[in-house]
C-alpha positions in Angstrom: 92.1 60.8 165.8 95.0 58.8 164.3 92.7 57.5 161.7 91.6 61.0 160.8 95.2 62.2 160.5 95.9 59.2 158.3 93.1 60.0 156.0 94.2 63.6 155.9 97.7 62.6 155.0 96.5 60.2 152.4 94.2 63.0 150.9 97.2 65.4 150.8 99.3 62.8 149.1 96.7 62.1 146.5 96.1 65.7 145.9 99.9 66.3 145.5 100.1 63.4 143.1 97.3 64.7 141.1 98.9 68.1 141.0 102.2 66.6 139.9 100.4 64.6 137.3 98.6 67.6 136.0 101.8 69.7 135.9 103.6 66.9 134.0 100.8 66.6 131.6 100.7 70.4 131.1 104.5 70.4 130.5 104.2 67.6 128.0 101.3 69.3 126.3 103.3 72.6 126.0 106.3 70.6 124.6 104.1 68.9 122.1 102.6 72.3 121.0 106.1 73.8 120.7 107.2 70.8 118.6 104.2 71.3 116.3 104.9 75.0 116.0 108.5 74.3 115.0 107.4 72.3 112.0 106.2 75.6 110.4 109.3 77.7 111.4 111.6 78.4 108.5 115.1 79.8 109.5 116.8 79.9 106.1 117.5 81.7 103.9 118.0 84.7 106.3 116.9 87.9 104.5 119.8 90.3 104.0 119.8 93.5 105.9 119.0 96.8 104.0 119.7 100.2 105.4 116.8 102.6 105.1 118.0 106.1 106.0 115.3 108.7 106.4 114.9 110.7 103.2 117.4 108.7 101.3 117.4 105.7 99.0 117.7 102.2 100.5 121.2 100.8 100.6 120.4 98.2 97.8 118.8 100.7 95.4 120.1 101.6 92.0 120.4 105.4 92.0 119.1 106.8 88.7 119.2 110.5 89.5 120.2 112.1 92.8 121.1 115.5 91.5 124.8 115.0 90.5 124.7 113.9 86.9 122.8 111.9 84.2 125.4 109.2 84.0 122.6 106.5 84.4 120.7 107.9 81.4 121.2 108.4 77.7 119.2 109.8 74.8 116.6 107.6 73.1 119.0 106.9 70.2 122.1 106.8 72.4 124.6 109.5 73.4 124.3 111.8 76.3 120.9 112.5 77.9 120.0 116.0 76.7 117.8 117.2 79.6 118.7 120.0 82.0 120.0 119.8 85.5 119.7 122.7 88.0 120.6 122.0 91.6 119.2 118.6 92.4 116.4 118.8 89.8 116.2 117.3 86.3 113.9 119.0 83.8 112.7 118.0 80.4 114.3 120.0 77.6 111.4 120.3 75.2 112.1 119.0 71.7 115.2 117.2 72.8 113.4 113.8 73.0 112.8 111.1 75.6 115.6 109.7 77.7 116.1 106.1 78.9 118.3 104.3 81.4 121.5 102.7 80.2 120.6 99.7 82.3 117.8 97.2 81.5 115.3 96.2 84.1 112.4 93.7 84.6 110.7 93.7 88.0 111.3 96.8 90.0 110.3 99.0 92.9 110.5 102.6 91.7 110.5 105.8 93.6 110.6 109.2 91.9 109.5 112.7 92.6 108.1 115.1 90.0 106.8 118.6 89.6 104.8 120.5 86.9 105.2 124.2 86.3 102.8 126.8 87.8 102.4 128.4 84.4 99.2 126.8 83.2 97.4 129.7 81.5 95.6 128.4 78.4 96.7 124.8 79.1 93.9 122.3 79.5 93.5 118.5 79.6 96.5 116.6 78.1 98.4 119.8 77.3 98.8 120.9 80.9 102.4 119.8 81.5 102.5 116.2 80.4 105.1 113.5 80.6 105.2 109.8 81.4 107.2 106.9 82.8 107.5 103.9 80.5 108.5 100.6 82.1 110.5 98.4 79.8 110.0 101.3 77.2 106.4 100.1 76.7 104.0 100.5 79.6 103.2 104.0 80.7 102.2 105.5 84.0 101.0 109.0 83.2 102.6 112.2 84.6 100.3 115.2 84.2 99.0 118.2 86.0 95.6 116.7 87.0 94.8 119.2 89.7 91.5 120.7 88.9 92.1 119.9 85.2 89.4 117.7 83.6 90.6 115.2 81.0 89.8 111.6 80.1 90.1 109.6 83.3 92.4 106.9 81.9 94.8 109.7 80.9 95.2 111.6 84.1 98.1 111.4 86.6 98.4 107.9 88.1 96.6 106.2 85.2 98.1 103.3 83.3 97.8 105.5 80.2 94.7 104.8 78.0 94.1 101.6 80.0 93.2 101.9 83.7 91.7 104.8 85.6 93.3 105.6 89.0 91.3 104.8 92.0 91.4 108.5 93.2 92.9 111.7 92.1 95.8 112.4 94.6 97.2 115.3 92.8 98.7 118.3 94.6 98.6 121.8 93.0 101.0 122.7 90.2 104.4 123.7 91.5 104.4 121.3 94.4 106.4 118.1 94.4 104.5 114.9 93.8 105.9 111.5 94.3 105.3 108.0 92.9 106.2 104.7 94.6 105.5 102.0 92.1 105.8 98.2 92.2 106.1 96.8 88.7 106.0 93.1 87.7 107.1 92.5 84.2 105.1 90.3 81.8 106.4 86.8 81.1 106.5 85.1 77.7 106.8 81.5 76.5 108.5 82.0 73.2 106.3 84.5 71.4 103.3 83.8 73.5 102.2 85.7 76.6 102.5 83.6 79.7 101.7 86.1 82.4 100.7 89.8 81.9 102.5 92.6 83.7 101.1 94.0 86.9 101.5 97.4 88.5 100.8 99.0 91.9 101.1 102.8 92.0 101.1 105.0 95.1 100.7 108.7 94.3 101.7 111.0 97.2 101.3 108.0 99.6 97.8 107.1 98.3 97.2 103.8 96.4 95.9 104.7 92.9 96.6 101.4 91.1 96.3 98.2 93.2 98.0 95.2 91.5 96.5 96.4 88.1 96.8 94.1 85.2 98.6 95.8 82.3 96.7 95.1 79.1 99.6 95.5 76.8 101.9 98.1 75.2 100.7 101.7 75.7 99.0 103.0 72.5 97.7 106.5 71.8 95.4 105.1 69.1 94.0 101.6 69.2 93.9 98.8 71.6 97.0 97.7 73.6 98.6 94.3 72.8 101.6 92.3 73.9 104.6 91.2 71.9 107.4 89.2 73.4 110.4 91.0 74.8 113.0 90.8 77.6 114.2 93.3 80.2 114.5 96.8 78.9 115.3 100.4 80.0 113.1 102.7 82.0 112.1 105.7 79.7 111.0 109.2 80.6 108.9 111.2 78.1 109.5 114.5 76.5 106.0 115.7 75.7 107.1 119.3 75.1 106.6 120.5 78.7 109.0 121.7 81.4 108.2 118.8 83.8 110.9 118.3 86.5 112.1 115.2 88.4 114.3 114.4 91.3 115.3 111.7 93.7 114.8 108.8 91.2 115.9 105.3 92.4 114.7 101.8 92.0 115.3 98.3 93.5 115.4 95.2 91.3 113.0 92.7 92.7 
């Protein structure tokens, strides 16, 4: 009986020792895993905090038009921007010419809302309330009433004009507000030579219509696009002779 108790006690001791050894081994293994994980943890720099209030521009945005004035803009040849403001809406003044930002930009995230008039009788294709956004005054994303309005596909709303067809037509009917959210990466040059082309991602009414699209060069109405060396430059809005309206324009420099 005593021998049995001794064997039982020895068995318990061995089992306990094995359990402790297993626990210690598990703890050591976990510590090793955590040490390995820490090798790929980067704590600095800490990203700065940006406030993102609902329906408003982020706290680090450059406000280009919020309805108050056109102080961020000027005429294409300088002087006051000649377009019309009514309420919080900016509208092209046909014949007055394009407007451009006073500030130069390179890589940006752009948000803007735009609307075309409901008067479309007799207007077809590119004549149905046309405008455009030119990044660095060279590379155009088309603004056009493309709702049930056939035109050449690389010239409809959401296209990189005369270059890249949008993935889909996300246009709302005339008179409704549209919005663009655009990520633009400026081209890079080594002296006079192109080093890296520009790229653009366009969301039209929340739908991706250009997905990191390579820009082929300066927008041309006639002929093929090409690059020429340049630096940061203004954002430009086009007067195409139509009463296209804009509101809530802001961008973030990237």
